[in-house]
Kinemage of the C-alpha trace (Angstrom):
@kinemage 1
@onewidth
@group {chain A} dominant
@subgroup {mainchain}
@vectorlist {calphas} color= white
{ca unk a 1} P -0.221 0.003 -0.103
{ca unk a 2} L 1.301 3.645 -0.839
{ca unk a 3} L 0.958 6.442 1.276
{ca unk a 4} L -1.240 9.722 0.191
{ca unk a 5} L -0.416 12.605 1.162
{ca unk a 6} L -3.093 14.846 1.424
{ca unk a 7} L -1.471 18.027 2.639
{ca unk a 8} L -0.270 18.663 -0.847
{ca unk a 9} L -1.417 21.412 -2.879
{ca unk a 10} L -0.706 22.103 -6.395
{ca unk a 11} L -1.948 25.446 -8.390
{ca unk a 12} L -2.865 24.718 -12.125
{ca unk a 13} L -3.345 27.000 -14.815
{ca unk a 14} L -6.179 25.219 -16.455
{ca unk a 15} L -8.777 22.826 -15.400
{ca unk a 16} L -7.683 20.122 -17.987
{ca unk a 17} L -4.248 20.242 -16.331
{ca unk a 18} L -5.546 19.546 -12.589
{ca unk a 19} L -8.085 17.018 -14.585
{ca unk a 20} L -4.552 15.290 -16.125
{ca unk a 21} L -2.392 15.274 -12.867
{ca unk a 22} L -5.162 13.816 -10.897
{ca unk a 23} L -5.781 11.127 -13.470
{ca unk a 24} L -1.981 10.270 -13.409
{ca unk a 25} L -1.923 10.090 -9.336
{ca unk a 26} L -5.421 8.332 -9.193
{ca unk a 27} L -6.195 4.827 -8.318
{ca unk a 28} L -10.331 5.036 -8.409
{ca unk a 29} L -12.638 7.470 -10.036
{ca unk a 30} L -15.293 8.086 -7.461
{ca unk a 31} L -17.969 10.570 -8.874
{ca unk a 32} L -20.131 12.534 -6.471
{ca unk a 33} L -23.227 14.234 -6.951
{ca unk a 34} L -22.268 17.673 -9.050
{ca unk a 35} L -22.980 19.418 -12.252
{ca unk a 36} L -21.409 19.405 -16.069
{ca unk a 37} L -18.201 19.612 -14.948
{ca unk a 38} L -18.336 16.122 -12.665
{ca unk a 39} L -20.108 14.507 -15.737
{ca unk a 40} L -17.815 15.567 -17.990
{ca unk a 41} L -14.699 14.188 -15.905
{ca unk a 42} L -16.563 11.099 -15.392
{ca unk a 43} L -17.259 10.690 -18.944
{ca unk a 44} L -13.586 10.999 -19.936
{ca unk a 45} L -12.717 8.864 -17.265
{ca unk a 46} L -14.641 6.392 -19.693
{ca unk a 47} L -13.352 7.281 -22.303
{ca unk a 48} L -9.682 6.720 -21.872
{ca unk a 49} L -10.247 2.871 -20.118
{ca unk a 50} L -12.544 2.095 -22.928
{ca unk a 51} L -9.943 2.949 -25.473
{ca unk a 52} L -7.191 1.496 -23.309
{ca unk a 53} L -5.110 4.861 -23.199
{ca unk a 54} L -5.445 4.016 -18.837
{ca unk a 55} L -4.965 0.906 -17.278
{ca unk a 56} L -8.164 -0.294 -15.077
{ca unk a 57} L -9.077 1.937 -12.575
{ca unk a 58} L -12.735 1.374 -11.048
{ca unk a 59} L -15.046 3.764 -11.818
{ca unk a 60} L -17.751 4.571 -9.186
{ca unk a 61} L -20.652 6.810 -9.569
{ca unk a 62} L -22.781 7.789 -6.283
{ca unk a 63} L -26.375 7.849 -6.399
{ca unk a 64} L -27.047 10.097 -3.744
{ca unk a 65} L -30.736 10.473 -3.147
{ca unk a 66} L -31.792 9.676 -6.551
{ca unk a 67} L -29.011 12.369 -7.865
{ca unk a 68} L -28.732 10.451 -10.983
{ca unk a 69} L -32.074 8.668 -11.865
């Protein structure tokens, strides 16, 4: 098991760069209720898995109070 330091802060110029940094470091994707940006990042992760550009990672869509129904 690897140790994660949650105290690390990174400043990025664009949200795309932030997403790329998170994608490189993540072990899974957890999608909580949110807006269009949340869905965009979720579908981008699914597309990366589908095209084989990412090694296998679980994607968890958390449907709080039927938000995604």
